N, C-alpha and C positions, 0 to 999 in steps of 0.2 A: 421620578419612574415608578409607576405601578410596578408590582413584579408581576412577572408574567411565565409562561410555561411555553416556551418556543416549539417543543416535541409537540404539544395539542393543537399546533398552528398548522402542521405538515401533515401530506399522508403517511410519507416514506423517510427515513432518516440517514443520510451521509452516505455512505459509497454504497448503501443497499437500493440506493435511490438509483443507480446507475440503469441504464437501459439493457437488457438482456443482451447477453454477449453472442448468442446466436442472430438476435434480431440487429443488433449494430454491425455482426460481420456481413450481411445481407444486405444493408444500405452502404456499407463502403463498395460491395466489387463492384465490377464493371463500370469504373469511372476512370476516366484516362486521367489520374491523377497527375499534373505538371510537375517537371522535377528538373533537375540540372545536375552538372558534375561535382558538384559540392555538397550535395545531398551525401552525408555518410551514416546516417541514421533517417529512414523513413516510416512507410508505412510498414513495411515487407514482414519484418520482424515482429510486429507487435509489442515493441521495446516500450521503456517507460516514458521516454521522450526523444524527440525530434533533434538531430545535430546537424550544424550548418556548418560546413570550412571555411573558415575567413584566409588563415594563411598556414605553412606547416606546422607554426606551433599553435595555433588559437582556433579554435571551433568556438560556435555557440548551441548552448543548449535550449531548446524551448518548448516549454509544457505550459500546459493548464489544468486545472483543478477546480469545481468547484460543487457545492452540495447542499441539502436542506439540511436544518438544525440537527443535531445528535443530542444535545444536552438543553437543557432549561435555561440554563445562564449565558443573556448574550454574550457577553466579555470573552468569557471562557468558551463559546461557540467559534468566535472569532480568531481566538488561539489556536482551535484544534484544525479549523477551515484553513489558517496559514499553514498550520505545520505541515498537513497534509501536503498542498498542493506544492511545497519546499522540498517533499520526500523525493519526486520522480528528479530532481535533479544531484541529490546525492546518492540515488540508486545508480547513476552512471559514474560517479567519483567524481562529480564536478563542482563547481563553488557558484552559488547562486550570487548574482550582482542588483537585478533589479525585478522589480513586479508592478502588476497594475491591479487594479481592483476588480473584481468582480461582482455586482449586486444587483438581486432580485429584493423589491422591498415592495410591502402597499404600505402607498404614505399616507393613507386615513391610521393607520399604525401610531403610536407615539414614537415621534422620531429619535427620540433617546435612545429606544432599541437598537436603532440602526448603529446611531454613533458608537456605542459599546461594543456592537459588532467589527465595527471598522478599528476601534482601538487596541483590540485584543488581537488583530487581525496584525496591525502595525507593529504592538509590542514583539510579537513573536517575530516577524520579518528583522525587526530591529537586533533580537538576539543572533537572526542568521546573519547579521552586517549585509542586508539586502535591503536597497532603498527602494519604496513604493513611492512611482513616478506619477500617477492618477488612477483613471480607472472607466468604466462605464456602469451605468445604472437603468434600472427600468423598473415600471409600477406595475407590478401584477400579484392577483392575490398570495402566491408562495413565497416564502423567504428562501433566499440563494445566495450563498457568499463562497468567494476562493479566490484566488490568484492565476494571474497568466505572468508565471515566468522563465526570464533571460539569466541563463549561467553560463558559466565559460569552462573550457578541458582543452587540456592538449593532445589531439587526437591520437598521440600515442599512448595515452593513458587512458581511454575509455573503457570501461567498465559494463558491457552492453550486456544482454541474455542471451547471445548467441557464442559465449564464448567458456562457457563449462567446460571444462576437460576430464575425461575419464579418468577417475582416482583421487580427483576433487572430492575434499568434508564439506556437506553443506551446515551450513550457521545460520540461525535465525535468531535475530537481536531481540524482538517482543514477543511479548506472550498472545496468544489466540484468542478471541471470545466478544472482540469488539460489538460486534454485531449483534449480539444476541443480549449484549449488555447494554445498550444501545436502546432494544427494544423494551428493556426491564426500565430503562427511566421513563419510556413514554406510557408503558399499559401499568407497571406496577410501582412500588416503593421500597427499590431496594435498601438494604441497612447502609448506612455513610460509609464503613471502611471498602465495602465494595465499588461504589464510586467515586472514591476517592483513587485506588488504583488504575481504576478505569481511566480516569481523566488525566492524571500523572503521565497512563503511556502516552495516551492521543496526544498531550500536548508535548511531550520528548521528541524535539528535531532530530533526524538520522543523522546530525551534522556530525559526532564525535562516530560515528560507526562507519560513516563514509569515508572519514579520514584514517581510521585505524584499518577499513579494507584497503584502501591503496597502498598504507604502509607493508603491509604483510603479503604486498604482490598477488592480492584475489585476481582469479582470472575471467570471474562473471557476477554478477547480480541483478537481482531484481528486488523491488519494492512488494508487499504483500497487502492489498488493496480489495479492490468491488469484488473481483473475480475468486477470492478465497485463496488457501494454501494450494488447492488444488490446482484451480485456474492458472494461477500464476507461474504456478512450478510445473506445469505442461507448458505453458508458453515458453517457460526458458528451457526446458528440457527439448521441444520440436525446433526454436531455433538454433542448437547447438547439438543437435542431431545425437543425443545420449538420453540413457535411460536414468532417472534418479531412483534411489532405493530411502524411502521416508520413514525412519521407526514412530510410528504413531505414539507410544507411549514414553518417547523424549522430550514431545514437542511441549513447550513451555504454554500453560493456561493461566489466564486471567483467574483470579478468586471470584467464586460466584457463578463464571459459565457454566458448569453440571448445574447448579442450580436453576440456571434460567433453561436448560434442554429444560429440565423436567418438569419447569412450568410452560413449557411450551411456547416458549418465547423465540421461535425459529422466525426469521426474517425469508422473504420472499426471494433471497440470493441462494438459500439453502438449495431450494428445487432448481432454480435456473443454471446455479453451477455444476448441478449434477450433469445435469441435459450438457452442458457444456465440453463437458469433460470424459463422459461416459466411454469412449471410444480409445481412451487413452490412460484410462488407469485400471489398475490390477491391485483386489485385495489379497493381502497373504496372512494365512491365521484365522484364529477366530476372532469374527468383528467383534467390538464393542459400539453398540449403535450409538450411544451417547459420546464416544470420543468420535467416532466417524461424521457426527455433524459440525465437530470442532473444522475439519478439513473444507467445508463447503460455505462456512459461515462469511459473508465479505466481511472486510476488516476498513475500519477508517482510521487512516495515520497508522498502518500497521507499520512492522519493521523490515528488515533487509534480510531478505533471503541472500549469503554470500556464498558463492563458490569460491573455495581455497585451496592450494596445492593443500597434501597433507603433513607434510614438513612442518608448514605455519599455521595449522589449524588450531594446536592446543594456546600457542600463545596468543594468536589472535585473539581466543575465547579468553584466556585470563585476562587481556589488556581490556576488552570488552567490559567484561564483569566488574572490575577495577575503576574503571572510570566512567563509570554511572548508567551503562545498558545492563542490569544486574539479572535481565531475565533471558539473557543469552544462552543459548543450548545449544551442541551438535545435534543435529535432527538425523542426518542421513549420510550416504554417499553417491557421486556420478559414478556410471558404467558405462561401458561400450553396449550399444545393443548385440544381442546375441539372436543366435537361428530361432528359439521360442520367444522374443520380443521384439518391438520396433523402436525406431527414432521417436522420441516424445514420448514414452511411456514413465508413468509413474507406479511404483510399487509402493502400494501402503502395506508396513508391516505389523500385526496387530498380534506382537509377540512381546510379551514382558524379559 
């Protein structure tokens, strides 16, 4: 196989390639979506995955995710896309069971590129003990890869985005900046130490973080992906009818992210995510413009944003760090709406 640069074969990379959230919202509305009494989680809360009840002790989690290449190496791209697809099951507190490949590939290209993408996806699914049963492919100019994943969960143990409680502590388990740094791979030549940390983060499953948040009785969770920290925390706060107060200077940041901002390697998601959240975000203190970009940067295979009771927060954080999720940090608190704010508000504190 000749050496290829997958990022040069597509316009946009990873979760930054998502439809703009306001466009997607418009497309979904006014459709009479069929449902039944066994649907536990559907469209209404913009949660990470759908959940369908089988019986009182078993429900199935359904999710799908796919995107364009974020790195040049096919095998690594397959791993990242697979980890990202599995993440929504983990965000609900569930266990992946099986998956189907979703593939778009121009068949005039070297078929070994596709084989390496699929091999990477399978190896990551194997790490998650998730069986890939088959899939579907189309021949189009753009390369796309991901999975449709089915997981399982006890309906009593769901960690939704609508169950954060006032007084909870917010923990973020991966560092921010993947959108910016993926753009740096496409348009620049970042140092190896920067790309190594970036790829390690995107390839890491949220499996450990999910198991630990269940162990420490987290109330709610979402994963941070294409709508950025601002967008996903807003969705969670709205669904939970609470207010999030997030300390910007406490956020974990990938090495090289501020360099990428300085190089103006912003994704198109920076602007669309600002538009999506503008009515629900309040900045407090003197805004650091570079750090502000991190709030709206679309994340690919990002971490979990966990809402956990204060009494369990430090123990959860310690075990996360000691067991492989070393970038985990306490980033804020959950509060009840007050007369001067509203449900779903995100307060970003720019104070050291």
